[in-house]
Structures are given as structure tokens and as C-alpha cells.
C-alpha positions as CSV (number, residue, x, y, z in Angstrom):
1,M,34.2,58.6,77.5
2,V,31.2,59.5,75.4
3,A,31.9,62.1,72.8
4,T,30.2,64.1,70.1
5,H,31.7,64.3,66.6
6,E,30.8,66.7,63.8
7,Y,30.9,65.9,60.1
8,E,29.2,67.1,56.9
9,V,28.1,63.6,56.1
10,V,27.9,60.4,58.0
11,I,27.8,57.1,56.0
12,V,26.3,54.2,57.9
13,G,27.8,50.9,56.6
14,A,31.1,50.0,54.9
15,G,30.0,47.6,52.2
16,P,30.6,48.4,48.5
17,A,28.0,51.2,48.6
18,G,29.4,52.8,51.8
19,M,33.0,52.7,50.6
20,C,32.1,54.1,47.2
21,A,30.1,56.9,48.8
22,A,33.1,57.7,51.0
23,L,35.4,57.8,47.9
24,Y,33.1,60.4,46.2
25,T,32.5,62.5,49.3
26,G,36.3,62.4,49.9
27,R,36.9,63.6,46.3
28,S,34.4,66.4,47.0
29,M,36.4,67.4,50.1
30,L,33.5,66.8,52.4
31,R,34.2,66.0,56.1
32,S,32.8,62.5,56.2
33,V,33.0,59.3,58.2
34,V,32.0,55.7,57.6
35,L,30.6,53.9,60.6
36,E,30.8,50.1,60.4
37,R,29.8,47.4,62.8
38,G,32.5,44.9,61.6
39,F,35.1,44.8,58.9
40,P,34.8,46.9,55.7
41,G,33.4,44.9,52.8
42,G,29.8,43.9,53.7
43,E,28.5,41.0,51.8
44,L,31.7,40.9,49.7
45,L,33.3,39.2,52.8
46,N,30.6,36.4,52.5
47,T,31.2,35.9,48.7
48,E,34.1,33.8,47.5
49,V,34.3,34.9,43.9
50,I,32.9,37.9,42.0
51,E,32.6,37.4,38.2
52,D,30.1,40.1,37.3
53,Y,31.8,43.3,38.4
54,I,32.9,45.1,35.2
55,G,36.6,45.1,34.6
56,F,37.1,42.1,36.9
57,E,36.5,38.8,35.1
58,Y,37.4,36.9,38.3
59,V,38.1,38.5,41.7
60,L,37.9,37.1,45.3
61,G,35.2,38.8,47.4
62,H,37.6,39.8,50.2
63,E,40.2,41.0,47.6
64,L,37.7,43.3,46.0
65,A,36.7,44.6,49.5
66,M,40.3,45.4,50.3
67,K,40.6,47.3,46.9
68,F,37.5,49.3,47.7
69,Q,38.8,50.2,51.1
70,A,42.2,51.2,49.9
71,H,40.7,53.3,47.1
72,A,38.3,55.1,49.5
73,E,41.1,55.8,52.0
74,K,43.3,57.2,49.3
75,F,40.9,60.1,49.0
76,G,40.7,60.6,52.7
77,A,37.9,58.3,53.8
78,E,37.7,57.9,57.5
79,I,36.4,54.4,58.2
80,R,35.6,53.5,61.9
81,T,35.1,49.8,62.5
82,S,33.5,48.3,65.6
83,T,31.2,51.3,65.6
84,P,27.7,50.0,65.3
85,V,25.0,52.7,64.8
86,E,21.9,52.2,67.0
87,S,19.8,55.1,65.9
88,V,19.6,57.9,63.3
89,T,17.4,60.8,64.2
90,R,16.8,64.1,62.4
91,R,16.4,67.1,64.7
92,A,14.1,70.1,64.2
93,D,17.0,72.1,62.9
94,G,17.7,69.6,60.1
95,I,20.8,68.1,61.7
96,F,21.1,64.3,62.1
97,E,22.3,62.5,65.2
98,C,23.8,59.1,64.7
99,V,24.1,57.4,68.1
100,T,26.5,54.5,68.3
101,E,26.5,51.5,70.7
102,S,29.2,53.1,72.8
103,G,27.1,56.2,73.3
104,D,29.2,58.5,71.0
105,V,27.1,60.8,68.8
106,F,28.0,61.7,65.2
107,V,26.2,64.8,64.1
108,S,25.8,66.0,60.5
109,P,23.4,67.7,58.1
110,T,23.4,64.7,55.8
111,V,23.5,60.9,56.3
112,I,23.9,58.2,53.7
113,V,22.5,54.8,54.9
114,T,24.3,51.9,53.3
115,A,23.7,49.4,56.1
116,G,22.7,46.5,53.8
117,G,20.7,43.7,55.3
118,T,20.7,40.7,57.5
119,P,19.8,37.1,56.6
120,V,16.2,36.0,56.9
121,K,15.8,33.1,59.3
122,L,13.6,30.1,58.9
123,D,12.2,30.5,62.4
124,V,12.0,26.8,63.0
125,P,12.9,24.7,66.1
126,G,16.6,24.1,66.3
127,E,17.7,26.9,64.1
128,I,19.0,29.1,67.0
129,E,20.1,26.1,69.1
130,Y,22.4,24.8,66.3
131,A,23.6,28.1,64.9
132,G,27.3,27.7,64.3
133,K,26.9,24.0,65.0
134,G,25.4,23.0,61.7
135,V,23.3,26.0,60.9
136,S,25.0,28.6,58.7
137,Y,24.1,31.6,56.5
138,C,27.5,32.0,54.9
139,A,29.0,29.3,52.6
140,I,32.4,30.9,52.2
141,C,32.7,31.3,56.0
142,D,31.8,27.7,56.9
143,G,31.9,25.6,53.8
144,A,35.4,24.2,54.5
145,F,34.1,22.6,57.8
146,Y,31.9,20.2,55.8
147,K,34.4,18.3,53.7
148,G,32.9,15.0,52.8
149,H,29.6,15.8,54.5
150,T,26.0,15.7,53.4
151,I,24.4,19.2,53.7
152,L,21.2,21.1,52.8
153,V,20.9,24.5,51.2
154,V,17.5,26.2,51.6
155,G,16.2,28.8,49.1
156,G,15.3,29.4,45.5
157,G,17.2,32.6,44.5
158,D,20.6,33.3,43.0
159,A,22.3,33.1,46.4
160,A,20.9,29.6,47.2
161,C,21.8,28.2,43.8
162,E,25.2,29.8,43.7
163,E,26.2,28.7,47.2
164,A,24.9,25.2,46.7
165,D,27.2,24.9,43.7
166,F,30.1,26.4,45.7
167,L,29.5,24.0,48.6
168,T,30.0,21.0,46.4
169,R,33.7,21.8,46.5
170,Y,33.6,20.5,50.1
171,A,30.4,18.4,50.6
172,E,29.9,15.0,49.2
173,K,26.2,15.7,48.7
174,V,24.2,18.8,48.6
175,Y,20.4,18.9,48.8
176,L,18.8,22.1,47.4
177,V,15.5,22.5,49.2
178,H,12.9,25.0,47.9
179,R,9.3,25.6,48.9
180,R,8.1,26.2,45.4
181,D,8.4,24.2,42.2
182,T,10.1,27.0,40.3
183,F,13.2,29.0,41.2
184,R,13.8,32.7,41.2
185,A,17.4,32.4,40.4
186,S,18.6,33.5,36.9
187,K,18.6,30.8,34.2
188,L,22.4,30.6,34.0
189,V,22.7,30.2,37.7
190,Q,20.1,27.5,37.8
191,Q,21.7,25.6,34.9
192,R,25.1,25.5,36.7
193,A,23.5,24.2,39.9
194,F,21.2,21.7,38.3
195,A,24.0,20.3,36.2
196,N,26.2,19.6,39.2
197,P,26.0,15.9,39.9
198,K,26.5,16.5,43.6
199,I,23.3,18.5,43.9
200,E,19.9,17.0,44.3
201,V,16.9,19.4,44.1
202,I,13.9,19.0,46.3
203,T,11.0,21.2,45.5
204,D,7.6,22.0,47.1
205,T,9.3,21.3,50.4
206,V,10.0,23.2,53.6
207,V,12.2,22.5,56.7
208,D,10.0,22.1,59.8
209,E,12.8,21.5,62.3
210,I,16.5,21.2,62.6
211,V,17.5,18.3,64.9
212,G,20.7,17.4,66.6
213,A,22.5,15.5,69.3
214,E,25.4,16.3,71.6
215,G,25.4,19.9,70.4
216,L,25.6,19.3,66.7
217,M,23.0,19.0,63.9
218,T,22.2,15.5,62.8
219,H,19.3,15.9,60.4
220,A,16.4,18.1,59.2
221,R,12.7,17.3,59.3
222,L,11.1,18.1,55.9
223,R,7.5,18.5,54.8
224,N,6.2,18.3,51.3
225,L,3.7,21.2,50.9
226,K,1.6,19.4,48.2
227,T,1.3,16.0,49.8
228,G,1.9,16.9,53.5
229,A,4.3,14.0,53.7
230,A,7.0,14.4,56.4
231,S,10.5,12.9,56.2
232,D,13.9,13.1,57.9
233,L,17.0,14.0,55.8
234,I,20.3,13.0,57.4
235,A,22.7,16.0,57.1
236,T,25.3,17.6,59.3
237,G,24.8,21.1,58.0
238,I,22.2,23.4,56.7
239,F,22.9,26.7,54.8
240,I,20.0,29.1,54.7
241,F,19.5,31.6,51.9
242,V,15.9,32.7,51.9
243,G,16.5,36.4,51.7
244,F,17.6,39.4,53.6
245,K,15.9,42.1,55.7
246,P,17.1,45.6,55.1
247,N,18.8,47.1,58.1
248,T,16.6,50.2,58.3
249,G,15.4,49.8,61.9
250,I,18.0,52.3,63.0
251,I,16.1,55.2,61.4
252,R,13.9,56.8,64.0
253,D,12.0,59.2,61.6
254,H,9.1,58.0,59.5
255,V,10.6,57.3,56.1
256,E,8.8,56.0,52.9
257,H,9.5,52.3,52.2
258,D,8.1,49.4,50.2
259,A,6.2,46.4,51.6
260,A,9.4,44.6,52.4
261,G,10.9,47.5,54.3
262,Y,13.3,48.7,51.6
263,L,13.8,52.5,51.5
264,I,12.2,54.4,48.6
265,T,14.4,57.1,47.1
266,D,14.2,59.8,44.4
267,A,16.6,60.2,41.5
268,M,19.3,61.6,43.9
269,M,19.0,58.6,46.2
270,Q,17.3,60.9,48.8
271,T,14.6,59.4,50.9
272,S,11.4,61.1,52.0
273,V,13.4,62.6,54.9
274,P,15.4,65.6,53.6
275,G,19.1,65.1,54.0
276,L,18.7,61.3,54.5
277,F,20.1,59.4,51.5
278,A,20.2,55.6,50.9
279,A,22.3,53.4,48.6
280,G,22.8,49.7,48.0
281,D,20.9,46.8,49.5
282,V,18.7,49.0,51.8
283,R,17.1,50.7,48.8
284,A,14.0,49.5,46.9
285,Q,15.1,48.4,43.5
286,L,14.9,45.6,40.9
287,T,18.2,43.9,41.7
288,R,20.9,44.1,44.4
289,Q,24.4,43.6,43.0
290,V,27.8,45.2,43.6
291,T,27.4,47.2,40.5
292,T,24.0,48.7,41.5
293,A,25.4,49.4,45.0
294,V,28.3,51.5,43.8
295,G,26.0,53.2,41.2
296,D,23.6,54.2,44.0
297,A,26.5,55.4,46.1
298,T,27.9,57.6,43.4
299,T,24.6,59.3,42.9
300,A,24.0,59.6,46.6
301,A,27.3,61.2,47.2
302,I,26.8,63.8,44.5
303,G,23.3,64.4,45.8
304,V,24.7,65.0,49.2
305,E,27.1,67.6,47.8
306,K,24.3,69.4,46.0
307,Y,22.2,69.3,49.2
308,L,25.0,70.8,51.3
309,T,25.9,73.5,48.8
310,A,22.3,74.7,48.8
311,R,22.1,74.6,52.6
312,K,25.4,76.6,52.9
313,N,24.2,79.2,50.4
314,G,20.9,79.7,52.1
315,Q,19.1,78.4,49.1
316,P,16.1,76.1,49.3
317,V,17.4,72.7,50.2
318,P,16.6,70.1,47.5
319,A,13.7,68.0,48.8
320,A,12.8,64.5,47.7
321,P,9.7,64.5,45.5
322,P,6.6,62.5,46.4
323,M,7.4,58.8,46.7
324,L,5.6,55.8,45.3
325,G,5.3,52.7,47.5
326,V,3.7,51.1,50.4
327,T,4.3,52.6,53.8
328,A,3.5,51.7,57.3
């Protein structure tokens, strides 16, 4: 049965930002709920090892996710899994309605969007056809299926280089394919990947097609962007790490964003829509790490508390200042 639920703050997404926000709203004794499509953890569940989260020299991604969840729940966080949000709309009275896939509506005067992003696809023939049958976007999820195989990793950022290095634990050979001749990955990450004898780097090259037989990938068709030369590379798997798109399409109000669609916020993590806050990978910023996600979330939760206090006391509700960025 469709139902309406009332809270002081609804948090959309249970990644590091969402769970940290829930911890702080819980400590502030705010009635809050976290709505999550899958399991709590976000991209932590797709990361084998975390080595750059302060205080943890080495921690498994899923282990850190469990710690985040337990800590948030200790302070009363209500986390609802299997509850994907389809739309977030601000009514004329300043109350938000978060409508879920089931039809349930969660109403609140504030919302913190921590929905992260989804992998960017290559949009080439065979990518959809062989998804899960050679095409993957998660090394830790699928790497073990490629023991002794030859595979491709596509991309030039930290994720591509790190996952290429990780996949050599299973694969006999890893080709790291990048459309440019320079990589965006940090120097340390590049050094690790390039020093790995199992990794061969192919630059100035794109994947034009993913080909298979009998339901499984068999090879990729490559094209050199400088020479135009085409070639077939025999491989049974391809891992694609060419970026993420922020999951901001659920927001029905016009909200300021940058050219890539990431939400622009003020110092309180409030967007151009009063009462709508953002934290983590959906927000426009220099880098997207676990550390920045939880920092954003801490600020957003405190901003929400100040917003609600002003609203309850009949004071002017803090409004986001003018934003800088490209909008559509």
C-alpha cells in the first residue's frame, strides 16, 4: 500500500556521504531517513582496498562500508534499502516530496542528495549485448572471473590505472587503453600501473566495438586516433572506467550545476534551491574521494540543522548565495 512518511530531513543515497550525513543528523536529534537503491556503501562496495582514508592505512572497501553503517545506526540512523528515489520536488510551501519507485512519498522541509553517480558507457556496439558476459564496470565485483585471461581496461584516470593494477591479480595480461597520450591519473597511481609487468599501455586509441560469440566476448576492435589504423585485440573481458555521471536527474526543480551536471553548492552545501543540500560525488568539486564525501556530508548536516532551526523560529531561512557555474 502506498504511504506518506514525514521527516525533518530525507537523505538520498547511502554511500559514505549519506551515512555520514545520517550520523550527524542523528546526533542532532533530527527525524531523518536514508533512502538507498541497493546496499549501504555506495562505491565502497566496488573498491577492494582503501589506503587513503585517514586513520586506516589499509581497510577493505566493504569493511569500511559496514563500519560507516554501524556508526550511523548507533546514533539512530534509519536506512531503508531497496527504496530507489524516482523524483525530488519542492512544493510551493517549501516542503519536499521524495517519490520512490514503490509510490511511497517521503516529505520533509530539507533533503540532502548524496546519490553519487553511475558509470559512463562507451556507447559502442556490443557493450550492452555483452554486459556481464565480458563487459564490466567493477573490477572487484568481476575480477575473479578472469583468472588467467587476457583483458582490457579502458580509461586514463585514477580508477582505470588502479583497477588495471588490481586486475593483474587475476588476469594473465591487462591492456590499458586510453584515447590520449597522457593520463589524468595521479603520478603515484600511474607509476604503480606502468611498472606492473602484466600491464601493457595502449595510447591514442579507442574501442570501436566489442565482439563476441556464443554469448561471450571474444575480442575488441580498436582504432588509433592518430593513424586511423584498426586492429582486433583478443580478450575475454573489458573493464570500462571512463568516468561517472552524477545521479542528479531525480531533481525536478531547476538547480544550478556545472557543465558536467554536478550540483553547485554554497559553503553550507546548499544548492540554489533552498532546503536542498548536496554532498559527495554529486557535487561540483576538484576531487571525489571518501574523505571529501564525508567532509561534505558533515557540513551539509550542520547546514540542515541551521536551516531547520531558522524555519522553526520563523526567522529568515538561510538561502544559498548566487552560484558560479554553467547551467542549462
